[in-house]
C-alpha positions in Angstrom: 0.0 0.0 0.0 1.1 3.6 -0.6 1.3 6.0 2.3 2.9 9.2 3.7 5.8 8.9 6.2 6.4 12.5 7.3 5.6 16.2 6.7 7.6 19.3 7.2 6.1 22.8 7.0 7.6 26.3 7.3 6.1 29.7 6.9 2.8 28.5 5.4 -0.5 30.2 6.3 -0.1 30.9 10.1 2.7 28.3 10.7 5.8 30.5 10.9 8.5 28.4 12.5 9.3 25.0 10.9 7.2 22.1 12.2 8.2 18.5 11.5 5.9 15.5 11.9 6.8 11.9 11.4 4.4 9.0 11.3 6.7 6.2 12.5 5.3 3.8 15.0 6.5 3.4 18.6 8.1 0.2 19.8 4.9 -0.5 21.9 2.6 -0.4 18.9 5.0 -2.5 16.8 4.8 -5.1 19.5 1.1 -4.9 20.3 -0.7 -3.3 17.3 1.1 -4.5 14.2 -2.2 -4.6 12.2 -2.5 -0.8 12.5 0.9 -0.3 10.8 2.6 -0.4 7.4 6.1 -1.9 7.2 8.9 -0.9 4.8 12.5 -2.2 5.1 12.1 -2.9 8.8 10.5 0.5 9.6 6.8 0.8 10.7 4.4 3.6 10.0 0.8 4.4 11.2 -2.2 3.9 9.0 -4.4 6.2 11.2 -3.2 9.8 11.7 -5.4 12.2 13.7 -4.8 15.8 14.6 -6.6 17.2 17.7 -6.5 20.8 18.9 -8.5 23.9 19.6 -10.1 25.9 16.8 -7.6 28.0 14.9 -4.7 26.0 16.3 -3.4 24.9 12.8 -4.9 21.5 12.2 -6.3 22.3 8.8 -3.1 24.2 7.8 -1.1 20.9 8.1 -3.6 19.1 5.9 -3.8 22.0 3.5 0.0 21.8 3.0 -0.4 18.3 1.6 -3.3 19.3 -0.7 -1.5 22.5 -1.9 1.5 20.4 -2.8 -0.7 18.0 -4.6 -2.3 20.8 -6.6 1.1 22.2 -7.6 2.1 18.8 -8.9 -1.1 18.2 -10.9 -1.3 21.8 -12.3 -1.4 21.5 -16.1 -2.0 25.2 -16.9 -0.1 28.2 -15.5 -3.3 30.2 -14.9 -4.5 27.4 -12.6 -1.6 27.7 -10.2 -2.9 27.0 -6.7 -2.2 30.2 -4.9 -1.5 29.7 -1.2 -1.0 32.2 1.6 1.0 33.5 4.4 -1.1 35.4 6.9 0.0 38.2 9.3 1.5 35.7 11.7 3.9 34.3 9.1 7.1 36.0 7.9 6.6 38.0 4.7 10.3 38.0 4.0 10.7 34.3 4.0 9.6 31.7 1.5 6.9 29.1 2.3 8.3 25.5 2.3 6.5 22.1 2.3 8.3 18.8 2.4 6.6 15.4 2.3 8.1 11.9 2.6 6.0 9.1 1.1 6.1 5.5 -0.1 4.7 4.3 -3.5 5.0 0.7 -4.7 7.3 -0.1 -1.8 9.8 2.7 -2.8 10.4 5.7 -0.6 10.6 9.3 -1.8 11.1 12.8 -0.4 9.7 15.9 -2.2 10.4 19.5 -1.2 8.6 22.5 -2.6 9.7 26.1 -2.0 7.4 28.9 -3.1 8.1 32.3 -4.6 6.0 34.8 -2.7 4.6 38.3 -3.2 3.6 39.7 0.2 0.9 37.4 1.5 0.6 35.3 -1.7 2.7 32.3 -2.8 2.6 33.0 -6.5 5.2 30.7 -8.2 7.7 27.9 -7.6 11.1 29.0 -6.5 12.5 25.5 -6.2 11.4 21.8 -6.1 13.5 18.8 -5.2 12.7 15.1 -5.5 14.8 12.4 -3.8 14.6 8.6 -3.9 15.4 7.2 -0.4 16.9 3.9 0.6 17.6 3.3 4.3 18.0 7.0 5.1 20.3 7.6 2.1 18.9 10.2 -0.3 19.6 10.3 -4.1 18.6 13.4 -6.0 16.1 12.7 -8.8 15.7 16.3 -9.7 16.5 19.8 -8.6 14.7 22.7 -10.3 17.1 25.4 -9.2 20.2 23.4 -10.3 18.4 22.3 -13.6 19.2 18.7 -12.9 17.0 15.7 -13.6 17.6 11.9 -14.0 16.4 9.6 -16.7 15.8 12.4 -19.2 17.7 12.9 -22.5 20.0 16.0 -22.2 18.5 17.8 -25.3 15.0 17.4 -24.0 16.0 18.5 -20.5 17.8 21.6 -21.7 14.8 22.7 -23.9 12.3 22.2 -21.1 14.3 23.9 -18.4 15.0 26.9 -20.7 11.3 27.4 -21.3 10.0 26.3 -18.0 7.1 28.3 -16.6 7.5 29.4 -13.0 4.0 28.1 -12.2 4.5 24.6 -13.7 5.9 21.7 -11.7 8.7 19.6 -13.1 6.2 16.7 -12.8 4.0 18.1 -15.5 6.9 19.0 -17.8 9.0 15.8 -17.6 6.5 13.0 -16.8 6.0 11.9 -20.4 9.8 11.7 -21.0 10.6 9.6 -17.9 10.9 6.0 -18.9 11.3 4.9 -15.2 7.6 5.9 -14.6 8.7 7.4 -11.2 7.2 10.8 -12.1 3.9 9.5 -13.4 3.5 7.2 -10.3 4.0 10.2 -8.0 1.8 12.4 -10.0 -1.0 9.8 -9.9 -0.6 9.4 -6.2 -1.0 13.1 -5.4 -3.8 13.7 -7.9 -5.8 11.0 -6.1 -5.1 12.5 -2.7 -6.5 15.9 -3.9 -9.4 14.1 -5.7 -10.8 12.6 -2.5 -10.0 15.4 -0.1 -12.6 17.9 1.1 -10.1 20.8 1.4 -10.2 23.8 -0.9 -7.9 26.8 -0.9 -10.3 28.8 1.3 -12.5 26.4 3.2 -13.4 22.9 4.0 -16.5 21.2 2.5 -18.4 19.7 5.4 -21.3 18.3 3.5 -22.1 16.8 0.1 -23.4 18.7 -3.0 -24.9 17.8 -6.4 -21.4 17.1 -7.9 -20.8 14.5 -5.2 -24.2 12.9 -5.9 -23.5 12.8 -9.6 -20.0 11.4 -9.1 -21.3 8.6 -6.9 -23.9 7.9 -9.6 -21.2 7.9 -12.3 -19.2 5.3 -10.5 -22.2 3.1 -9.8 -23.2 3.3 -13.4 -20.0 1.5 -14.4 -20.9 -2.2 -14.3 -17.4 -3.4 -13.5 -17.3 -1.1 -10.4 -21.0 -1.4 -9.4 -20.7 -5.2 -8.8 -18.3 -4.5 -5.9 -19.3 -1.0 -4.8 -23.1 -1.5 -4.3 -22.8 -4.6 -2.1 -20.2 -2.7 -0.1 -22.6 0.2 0.4 -25.5 -1.9 1.3 -23.7 -4.3 3.6 -22.2 -1.4 5.5 -25.4 0.6 5.8 -27.4 -2.4 7.0 -24.6 -3.3 9.5 -25.1 0.0 11.2 -28.9 -0.1 11.2 -29.8 1.9 8.0 -32.4 -0.1 6.1 -31.2 0.8 2.5 -31.7 -2.1 0.1 -31.0 -0.5 -3.3 -29.3 2.6 -4.8 -30.5 3.5 -8.3 -28.8 5.8 -10.6 -31.0 8.3 -12.4 -29.9 8.9 -16.0 -30.9 10.8 -19.0 -30.4 9.1 -22.4 -31.2 10.6 -25.7 -30.3 9.4 -29.2 -27.0 10.7 -30.4 -26.2 12.3 -27.0 -23.9 11.2 -24.2 -25.6 9.7 -21.2 -26.2 12.2 -18.4 -26.1 11.3 -14.7 -28.9 13.2 -13.0 -28.6 11.8 -9.4 -29.4 9.0 -7.1 -32.6 7.4 -5.7 -32.4 5.4 -2.4 -34.7 2.5 -1.8 -35.5 1.6 1.9 -36.9 -1.7 3.1 -39.8 0.2 4.6 -41.8 1.7 1.8 -39.6 0.0 -0.8 -41.9 0.8 -3.7 -41.1 4.5 -3.5 -37.5 5.8 -3.5 -36.1 8.7 -1.6 -34.0 11.2 -3.5 -30.4 11.5 -2.4 -30.7 15.1 -1.3 -33.6 14.2 1.0 -31.6 11.7 2.9 -30.0 12.9 6.2 -26.7 14.8 5.9 -25.1 12.0 7.8 -26.3 9.3 5.3 -25.2 11.5 2.3 -21.7 12.1 3.8 -21.3 8.4 4.8 -22.0 7.4 1.2 -19.4 9.8 0.0 -16.8 8.7 2.5 -17.5 5.0 1.7 -16.9 5.8 -2.0 -13.7 7.6 -1.1 -12.6 4.5 0.9 -13.5 2.2 -2.0 -11.6 4.4 -4.4 -8.5 4.6 -2.2 -8.6 0.7 -2.0 -8.9 0.5 -5.8 -6.1 3.0 -6.5 -3.9 2.0 -3.5 -4.0 5.5 -2.3 -4.6 7.5 0.9 -7.2 9.9 2.3 -6.6 13.4 3.6 -9.8 14.8 5.2 -10.5 17.9 7.3 -13.1 17.5 10.1 -13.5 13.8 9.1 -16.4 13.2 11.6 -18.1 16.6 11.6 -21.5 15.2 10.5 -21.2 11.5 11.4 -22.1 10.0 14.8 -19.0 9.4 17.0 -19.7 5.7 17.3 -19.2 5.3 13.5 -15.7 6.7 13.5 -13.9 3.7 15.2 -15.8 1.4 12.7 -14.6 3.5 9.7 -11.1 3.5 11.2 -11.3 -0.3 11.5 -12.4 -0.5 7.8 -9.4 1.6 6.8 -7.0 -0.4 8.8 -8.2 -3.8 7.5 -8.0 -2.5 3.9 -4.5 -1.1 4.3 -5.6 2.5 3.7 -3.9 5.4 5.4 -6.0 8.3 6.5 -4.7 11.7 7.8 -7.5 13.8 9.3 -8.3 16.6 11.7 -11.0 16.1 14.3 -12.7 17.5 17.5 -14.2 14.1 18.3 -12.5 13.4 21.6 -14.8 10.4 22.2 -12.8 8.5 19.5 -9.5 9.0 21.5 -10.3 5.9 23.6 -10.2 3.8 20.4 -6.9 5.3 19.1 -3.3 4.4 19.9 -0.7 6.9 21.2 1.1 6.9 17.8 -2.1 7.9 16.0 -2.8 11.2 17.9 -1.0 14.5 17.3 -2.0 17.5 19.5 -1.8 20.9 17.8 -1.4 24.0 20.0 -0.9 27.7 19.4 0.6 30.0 22.0 -0.1 33.6 22.7 2.3 34.6 20.0 0.4 32.4 17.5 3.3 30.0 17.2 2.0 26.5 16.3 3.5 23.4 17.9 2.8 19.8 17.3 2.9 17.4 20.2 2.9 13.7 19.3 1.5 11.7 22.2 4.0 8.9 21.4 6.8 11.4 22.5 5.2 11.8 26.0 7.3 9.7 28.3 4.4 9.5 30.8 2.2 7.6 28.2 3.1 3.9 28.0 0.7 2.9 25.2 -2.1 1.1 27.0 -3.8 4.1 28.8 -7.2 5.6 28.1 -6.1 8.7 26.3 -9.5 10.3 26.5 -9.2 10.6 30.3 -5.8 12.1 30.1 -7.0 14.6 27.5 -10.1 15.6 29.4 -8.0 16.3 32.5 -5.7 18.5 30.5 -2.7 16.2 31.1 -1.5 16.0 27.5 -2.4 19.4 26.0 -4.2 20.3 22.8 -7.3 21.7 24.5 -8.8 25.2 24.2 -7.2 27.7 26.4 -10.3 28.8 28.4 -9.8 31.5 30.9 -12.6 33.9 31.9 -15.8 32.7 30.3 -18.4 35.5 29.6 -21.9 34.1 29.3 -24.0 37.3 29.9 -25.1 39.1 26.8 -26.3 42.3 28.5 
């Protein structure tokens, strides 16, 4: 399975000083929770990554760094360059930097992106570097600033570098000339991360829309996918007490025109003769269907999920079940959450606490680095008692309006 191993962020949105997060497993979880881990060359990494913290602490910013990097890689047109920002807590004189370590097809890579900025906006690429990694040894695959790239004919390399747009990634320019397929594999990996994420440049999508409904319908309308996906939907819904027995795709077909997906109709066991339109289902049911499709797609494409406020609409009891589904299907998920109930079902490796001090400096506190936590404790109790951090800094509460 493919997965992310670490993230490093500097001067991006409100994160000013460099933060570095690695997803390696602790010795306790290697010994006791091996099913929750990926293994690569004797190293173990977590499948479940959750970020907890108060509002405006920086949880979304960390996830947004991954998505911004993905959008730079997949950008095919200069006018679609994904502008990102530094706000007033960042340093306007320093560049924004994002670095991500990841594994694709059992091969490890490290990609670093440095932006060119204009005041608060990151408007172009200053440098990007890609390394192949073998047992901590890095070998440069390309370096934009030095005009170096492997596996590409020198004449092609020189022509592309001489005409390279400052808003186009090397992935877009060189993928079709790389006979090793390394660049195309990485591009596909990050395109799929962005595809299933609910994070946009400005905000998080916390519910479904018509595009989601039509996309689910489009996938269900493909016979080769429907035979696996529909039973997956129905079995899961029925296992949690939702009496859905059929999902029908509404289509419009006219001679000489391409088939148009109009939406979905949901048939329940009670009143099964009459369907319920998708947008009349509860927000939770709609979101659950979208998340199940994302999980199915991640399994199919051997990819990962990056989701902000993963459980904002879903019942807390469902989240451990979804995490179990992800673990058993070898799918990594990196998500932010306020659902402290779920802490009692997570391991210490899987929780990262995000805090921001009075100077708006963001820090990341992996629970696995806390020497007082052995690995078997109920982390919810520690969190509620304020023993491990990552809680809102509540001082004098004002409850009177007048």
